N, C-alpha and C positions, 0 to 999 in steps of 0.2 A: 103407728109405735109398737116396736117390738117387744114384749113384756115378757118373763118368765116371772114366773112366784113359787117360789117353793115354801111347803108346808112341812108340818108334821114331825118337826125335831123338839126335843127336850132332855129334860132328866129323867134317867135311869137306872138302874141296879147293874149291874155286873151278872151280864146272862138274860138279861134282857131283851128284848126286843122293842125293834118303831119301825114306823112304816114311812118316810117320805115322801113327797108327792113334788109335782113341778107342774103346772101349767101353762101353757105356753101360748101366746097370744098376739096378731099383727100380724105375721105369715103364715104361709102350710110350710108346717115343721112336718108333717107326717112324711114328707120324702124325702128326712134327715136326719143323718146319724143323732143319735143326741146321749150325753154322756154325765157322770159325778164325779164329781171334785172332791176332794176338802181340803181345808188347811187350819193345821192347828196353831196355838197360838209360838211364836217364835220360830216356826218351821214354813216352805215354802208350800205351793199349791201341790197338793199330792193327787195324784189317778185313783180314783175308785171301780169303776164301771160304766163300760157304752154298749151300747147296741144299734145297729145298723136300720134305715128306716120300716122293716118290718119287724122286727126284734129277731129273724133269725141267725142273726149273727150276733154273739158278744165276747164281753171280756172286762177280766179281772185282775186286779190287783193279786197277787199271790197272799198278800197280808189278810185281803177278806175272801178269800174262792173259799166256799164251800158255807158259807155264815151270809154273803146277803145276795141278794137275787134282782136285777133290772129287769125290769119290764114296761110296757108303752099300749097304750091304748090310744089307737090315731083319732079315732072316732067324737075321741073328749080331748086331743091334742094335750097329754097328759105321758108323762115318765114317770115310773115307783124306783122306789129303792128299799124292797126286804131286807131289813137287818136283824137277824138273829144272833143268840150266843155274844150280844154285845160286851169290850173288854174295855177299858179305861184309856186305855191307849186309842180308841175308835175317837175319842173326846175331839171335837172341830168342828168348824162352820164346814156346813156343806152345800155347794154349789153346783147348780146342772146347770147345763148348756148345752147349743146347738153346734152343730159341725155342718159349716155351708157349703164345704170344699169337698164333698163327695154326696153318693146316695147311700154304698153300700159297704163303704169301709171302714170298718171299727178303728179309729185311732185312740191311741193312750196318753196324746200329748196336748198339755190345753194349748199351743199355739194353732191347730187346726179347728178351735171352738171358735166361732165367731159372738156370737149371743149368750151372756151369761146374765144367770138370776145373780137376788142381793146375798141368798145365804140362808140358812137355817141351822138353829144351834146345837148339837148333837152334846152330851155331856151325861159319860159314862163313870156312874160312884162306885168305888171298890169296898 
């Protein structure tokens, strides 16, 4: 059974930092791109960041460039999202996902992602 489990969310003040982790199990994810998306109340799911199978290619939403960093440790089947200089508009449920359509292309839309975690809440207070 495929499972993605996110952790690391929480409540933080504006300007603070959090590091999200997503551990994958059930299949070999080390050859697949992975991504982070988020969804705020009343809004659709929004792309945040993604990377290819070895981390050599990355993509970021304009709203998080320079503040967030995505990385992965294939030996641990884990993808990370380091979030710095957090803003209230970053408040959302954050989801990790695995793209099963490719190995090297970094997609920024959720349709290409097959497996999803349950999400972790990030709340940034002003």
